[in-house]
FIPA-68840 format. One record per residue (C-alpha): residue in one letter; x, y, z. Coordinates in steps of 0.25 Angstrom, whole numbers, plus 5000, padded with zeros to 4 digits. Each point is the difference from the previous one (the first is absolute). Layout:
REM FIPA-68840
<atom><residu>A</residu><east>X</east><north>Y</north><up>Z</up></atom>
...
***
This chain:
REM FIPA-68840
<atom><residu>X</residu><east>5045</east><north>5402</north><up>4770</up></atom>
<atom><residu>X</residu><east>5006</east><north>4985</north><up>4999</up></atom>
<atom><residu>X</residu><east>4993</east><north>4993</north><up>4992</up></atom>
<atom><residu>X</residu><east>4996</east><north>4986</north><up>5005</up></atom>
<atom><residu>X</residu><east>5011</east><north>4992</north><up>4992</up></atom>
<atom><residu>X</residu><east>5009</east><north>5008</north><up>5004</up></atom>
<atom><residu>X</residu><east>4996</east><north>4998</north><up>5016</up></atom>
<atom><residu>X</residu><east>5001</east><north>4985</north><up>4996</up></atom>
<atom><residu>X</residu><east>5013</east><north>5002</north><up>4994</up></atom>
<atom><residu>X</residu><east>5003</east><north>5005</north><up>5014</up></atom>
<atom><residu>X</residu><east>4996</east><north>4990</north><up>5009</up></atom>
<atom><residu>X</residu><east>5006</east><north>4988</north><up>4991</up></atom>
<atom><residu>X</residu><east>5014</east><north>5007</north><up>5000</up></atom>
<atom><residu>X</residu><east>4998</east><north>5001</north><up>5014</up></atom>
<atom><residu>X</residu><east>4995</east><north>4986</north><up>5002</up></atom>
<atom><residu>X</residu><east>5013</east><north>4995</north><up>4989</up></atom>
<atom><residu>X</residu><east>5009</east><north>5011</north><up>5010</up></atom>
<atom><residu>X</residu><east>4997</east><north>4992</north><up>5013</up></atom>
<atom><residu>X</residu><east>5005</east><north>4986</north><up>4993</up></atom>
<atom><residu>X</residu><east>5013</east><north>4996</north><up>5003</up></atom>
<atom><residu>X</residu><east>5009</east><north>5002</north><up>4987</up></atom>
<atom><residu>X</residu><east>5005</east><north>4985</north><up>5001</up></atom>
<atom><residu>X</residu><east>4986</east><north>4994</north><up>5002</up></atom>
<atom><residu>X</residu><east>4998</east><north>5009</north><up>4987</up></atom>
<atom><residu>X</residu><east>5012</east><north>4995</north><up>4993</up></atom>
<atom><residu>X</residu><east>4998</east><north>4985</north><up>5005</up></atom>
<atom><residu>X</residu><east>4986</east><north>5002</north><up>4993</up></atom>
<atom><residu>X</residu><east>5005</east><north>5006</north><up>4988</up></atom>
<atom><residu>X</residu><east>5012</east><north>4988</north><up>5000</up></atom>
<atom><residu>X</residu><east>4986</east><north>4989</north><up>4998</up></atom>
<atom><residu>X</residu><east>4996</east><north>5006</north><up>4987</up></atom>
<atom><residu>X</residu><east>5009</east><north>5001</north><up>4985</up></atom>
<atom><residu>X</residu><east>5010</east><north>5012</north><up>4996</up></atom>
<atom><residu>X</residu><east>4988</east><north>5005</north><up>4991</up></atom>
<atom><residu>X</residu><east>4993</east><north>5002</north><up>5013</up></atom>
<atom><residu>X</residu><east>5010</east><north>5006</north><up>5007</up></atom>
<atom><residu>X</residu><east>5001</east><north>5011</north><up>4990</up></atom>
<atom><residu>X</residu><east>4986</east><north>5003</north><up>5000</up></atom>
<atom><residu>X</residu><east>4999</east><north>4998</north><up>5015</up></atom>
<atom><residu>X</residu><east>5011</east><north>5012</north><up>5001</up></atom>
<atom><residu>X</residu><east>4992</east><north>5010</north><up>4994</up></atom>
<atom><residu>X</residu><east>4989</east><north>4999</north><up>5010</up></atom>
<atom><residu>X</residu><east>5007</east><north>5007</north><up>5010</up></atom>
<atom><residu>X</residu><east>5013</east><north>5005</north><up>5006</up></atom>
<atom><residu>X</residu><east>5000</east><north>4990</north><up>5011</up></atom>
<atom><residu>X</residu><east>4999</east><north>4988</north><up>4989</up></atom>
<atom><residu>X</residu><east>5009</east><north>5007</north><up>4991</up></atom>
<atom><residu>X</residu><east>5012</east><north>4999</north><up>5013</up></atom>
<atom><residu>X</residu><east>4994</east><north>4985</north><up>5003</up></atom>
<atom><residu>X</residu><east>5002</east><north>4997</north><up>4984</up></atom>
<atom><residu>X</residu><east>5013</east><north>5003</north><up>5001</up></atom>
<atom><residu>X</residu><east>5004</east><north>4991</north><up>5011</up></atom>
<atom><residu>X</residu><east>5012</east><north>4989</north><up>4995</up></atom>
<atom><residu>X</residu><east>4991</east><north>4990</north><up>5006</up></atom>
<atom><residu>X</residu><east>4989</east><north>5003</north><up>4992</up></atom>
<atom><residu>X</residu><east>5008</east><north>4998</north><up>4987</up></atom>
<atom><residu>X</residu><east>5009</east><north>4987</north><up>5007</up></atom>
<atom><residu>X</residu><east>4985</east><north>4994</north><up>5001</up></atom>
<atom><residu>X</residu><east>4999</east><north>5002</north><up>4985</up></atom>
<atom><residu>X</residu><east>5013</east><north>4993</north><up>4995</up></atom>
<atom><residu>X</residu><east>5000</east><north>4986</north><up>4997</up></atom>
<atom><residu>X</residu><east>5006</east><north>4992</north><up>5012</up></atom>
<atom><residu>X</residu><east>5013</east><north>4995</north><up>4993</up></atom>
<atom><residu>X</residu><east>5002</east><north>5013</north><up>4994</up></atom>
<atom><residu>X</residu><east>5015</east><north>5002</north><up>5008</up></atom>
<atom><residu>X</residu><east>5004</east><north>4988</north><up>4993</up></atom>
<atom><residu>X</residu><east>4995</east><north>5004</north><up>4986</up></atom>
<atom><residu>X</residu><east>5009</east><north>5013</north><up>5001</up></atom>
<atom><residu>X</residu><east>5012</east><north>4993</north><up>5006</up></atom>
<atom><residu>X</residu><east>4998</east><north>4990</north><up>4988</up></atom>
<atom><residu>X</residu><east>4999</east><north>5010</north><up>4989</up></atom>
<atom><residu>X</residu><east>5014</east><north>5007</north><up>5005</up></atom>
<atom><residu>X</residu><east>4992</east><north>5010</north><up>5007</up></atom>
<atom><residu>X</residu><east>5004</east><north>4998</north><up>5015</up></atom>
<atom><residu>X</residu><east>5006</east><north>5015</north><up>4998</up></atom>
<atom><residu>X</residu><east>4986</east><north>5006</north><up>4997</up></atom>
<atom><residu>X</residu><east>4999</east><north>5009</north><up>5010</up></atom>
<atom><residu>X</residu><east>4986</east><north>5008</north><up>5002</up></atom>
<atom><residu>X</residu><east>4996</east><north>5010</north><up>5012</up></atom>
<atom><residu>X</residu><east>4986</east><north>4992</north><up>4999</up></atom>
<atom><residu>X</residu><east>4993</east><north>4988</north><up>4998</up></atom>
<atom><residu>X</residu><east>4990</east><north>5009</north><up>4991</up></atom>
<atom><residu>X</residu><east>5012</east><north>5005</north><up>4992</up></atom>
<atom><residu>X</residu><east>5006</east><north>4984</north><up>4998</up></atom>
<atom><residu>X</residu><east>4985</east><north>4996</north><up>4998</up></atom>
<atom><residu>X</residu><east>5000</east><north>5011</north><up>4988</up></atom>
<atom><residu>X</residu><east>5014</east><north>4995</north><up>4995</up></atom>
<atom><residu>X</residu><east>4994</east><north>4985</north><up>4999</up></atom>
<atom><residu>X</residu><east>4989</east><north>5006</north><up>4993</up></atom>
<atom><residu>X</residu><east>5007</east><north>5008</north><up>4989</up></atom>
<atom><residu>X</residu><east>5015</east><north>4994</north><up>4999</up></atom>
<atom><residu>X</residu><east>4997</east><north>4986</north><up>4997</up></atom>
<atom><residu>X</residu><east>5012</east><north>4991</north><up>5006</up></atom>
<atom><residu>X</residu><east>5008</east><north>4989</north><up>4992</up></atom>
<atom><residu>X</residu><east>5000</east><north>4987</north><up>5007</up></atom>
<atom><residu>X</residu><east>5003</east><north>4985</north><up>4997</up></atom>
<atom><residu>X</residu><east>5013</east><north>5003</north><up>4993</up></atom>
<atom><residu>X</residu><east>4992</east><north>5010</north><up>4991</up></atom>
<atom><residu>X</residu><east>4990</east><north>4990</north><up>4997</up></atom>
<atom><residu>X</residu><east>4987</east><north>5007</north><up>5006</up></atom>
<atom><residu>X</residu><east>4998</east><north>5015</north><up>5005</up></atom>
<atom><residu>X</residu><east>4993</east><north>5003</north><up>5013</up></atom>
<atom><residu>X</residu><east>4992</east><north>5011</north><up>5004</up></atom>
<atom><residu>X</residu><east>4987</east><north>5004</north><up>5008</up></atom>
<atom><residu>X</residu><east>4986</east><north>5003</north><up>4993</up></atom>
<atom><residu>X</residu><east>4997</east><north>5016</north><up>5005</up></atom>
<atom><residu>X</residu><east>4987</east><north>4997</north><up>5003</up></atom>
<atom><residu>X</residu><east>5000</east><north>4987</north><up>5009</up></atom>
<atom><residu>X</residu><east>5013</east><north>4997</north><up>5004</up></atom>
<atom><residu>X</residu><east>4999</east><north>4987</north><up>4993</up></atom>
<atom><residu>X</residu><east>5014</east><north>4993</north><up>4995</up></atom>
<atom><residu>X</residu><east>4999</east><north>5002</north><up>4982</up></atom>
<atom><residu>X</residu><east>5012</east><north>4991</north><up>4995</up></atom>
<atom><residu>X</residu><east>5003</east><north>5000</north><up>4985</up></atom>
<atom><residu>X</residu><east>5009</east><north>4989</north><up>4994</up></atom>
<atom><residu>X</residu><east>5012</east><north>5003</north><up>4989</up></atom>
<atom><residu>X</residu><east>4996</east><north>4994</north><up>4988</up></atom>
<atom><residu>X</residu><east>5012</east><north>4991</north><up>5001</up></atom>
<atom><residu>X</residu><east>4992</east><north>4993</north><up>5013</up></atom>
<atom><residu>X</residu><east>4988</east><north>4996</north><up>4991</up></atom>
<atom><residu>X</residu><east>4998</east><north>4990</north><up>4993</up></atom>
<atom><residu>X</residu><east>4996</east><north>5004</north><up>4985</up></atom>
<atom><residu>X</residu><east>4996</east><north>4992</north><up>4989</up></atom>
<atom><residu>X</residu><east>5009</east><north>5000</north><up>4989</up></atom>
<atom><residu>X</residu><east>5009</east><north>5011</north><up>5006</up></atom>
<atom><residu>X</residu><east>5013</east><north>4996</north><up>4996</up></atom>
<atom><residu>X</residu><east>4996</east><north>4999</north><up>4984</up></atom>
<atom><residu>X</residu><east>5006</east><north>5013</north><up>4993</up></atom>
<atom><residu>X</residu><east>4987</east><north>4998</north><up>4992</up></atom>
<atom><residu>X</residu><east>4990</east><north>5004</north><up>5012</up></atom>
<atom><residu>X</residu><east>5007</east><north>5006</north><up>5010</up></atom>
<atom><residu>X</residu><east>5014</east><north>5010</north><up>5002</up></atom>
<atom><residu>X</residu><east>5005</east><north>5003</north><up>5012</up></atom>
<atom><residu>X</residu><east>5005</east><north>5016</north><up>5002</up></atom>
<atom><residu>X</residu><east>5004</east><north>5009</north><up>5010</up></atom>
<atom><residu>X</residu><east>4994</east><north>5011</north><up>5003</up></atom>
<atom><residu>X</residu><east>5005</east><north>5012</north><up>5009</up></atom>
<atom><residu>X</residu><east>4987</east><north>5002</north><up>5007</up></atom>
<atom><residu>X</residu><east>4996</east><north>4985</north><up>5004</up></atom>
<atom><residu>X</residu><east>5004</east><north>4997</north><up>5013</up></atom>
<atom><residu>X</residu><east>5004</east><north>4986</north><up>4995</up></atom>
<atom><residu>X</residu><east>5014</east><north>4999</north><up>4991</up></atom>
<atom><residu>X</residu><east>4991</east><north>4994</north><up>4990</up></atom>
<atom><residu>X</residu><east>4987</east><north>4999</north><up>4994</up></atom>
<atom><residu>X</residu><east>4992</east><north>4992</north><up>4991</up></atom>
<atom><residu>X</residu><east>4996</east><north>5006</north><up>4987</up></atom>
<atom><residu>X</residu><east>4989</east><north>4994</north><up>4993</up></atom>
<atom><residu>X</residu><east>5003</east><north>4999</north><up>4984</up></atom>
<atom><residu>X</residu><east>4989</east><north>4990</north><up>4995</up></atom>
<atom><residu>X</residu><east>4990</east><north>4994</north><up>5004</up></atom>
<atom><residu>X</residu><east>4992</east><north>4985</north><up>4998</up></atom>
<atom><residu>X</residu><east>4998</east><north>4997</north><up>5015</up></atom>
<atom><residu>X</residu><east>5002</east><north>5006</north><up>5013</up></atom>
<atom><residu>X</residu><east>5003</east><north>4994</north><up>5012</up></atom>
<atom><residu>X</residu><east>5007</east><north>5004</north><up>5012</up></atom>
<atom><residu>X</residu><east>5002</east><north>4995</north><up>5016</up></atom>
<atom><residu>X</residu><east>5005</east><north>5005</north><up>5009</up></atom>
<atom><residu>X</residu><east>5002</east><north>4995</north><up>5016</up></atom>
<atom><residu>X</residu><east>5002</east><north>5007</north><up>5012</up></atom>
<atom><residu>X</residu><east>4999</east><north>4995</north><up>5015</up></atom>
<atom><residu>X</residu><east>4987</east><north>5002</north><up>5006</up></atom>
<atom><residu>X</residu><east>5008</east><north>5004</north><up>5012</up></atom>
<atom><residu>X</residu><east>5005</east><north>5011</north><up>4995</up></atom>
<atom><residu>X</residu><east>4987</east><north>5006</north><up>4998</up></atom>
<atom><residu>X</residu><east>4992</east><north>5009</north><up>5010</up></atom>
<atom><residu>X</residu><east>4992</east><north>4993</north><up>5009</up></atom>
<atom><residu>X</residu><east>4984</east><north>5000</north><up>4997</up></atom>
<atom><residu>X</residu><east>4990</east><north>5007</north><up>5010</up></atom>
<atom><residu>X</residu><east>4990</east><north>4994</north><up>5005</up></atom>
<atom><residu>X</residu><east>4989</east><north>5009</north><up>5002</up></atom>
***
């Protein structure tokens, strides 16, 4: 005899199965990448809807094409927007003549920037007594600043707020 829980699951499965997949995809696109992945585990209709390009396009920043082209990644081709999204999360792009890197936060889809040390104002940054500029093969930038000695620590950086993800008002 079927349990009460399995009857409820069957009823919900029938309910979700009766909704148009585009409707579900639209609803998922209003959430976050993390929620889309979680929702894809609910049932097969959600899993299918969560794969739609329209869902993952909504998680990409509106200027993602411009950023990819500026990074020289215009030759990047992906079979889906989800693959592109995940690529931008896991493999930062070098932009702004090598002075910044760009990636996406996997959970929220927000833009993430990292500034090259040469793009920062580091107090005593040109004093060999305190700092050494070295090349590290694993670094995404050509040179990194290595702190040798410290008597004070002050670093300033600038980034245009127009580059950042907008704040969503809830």
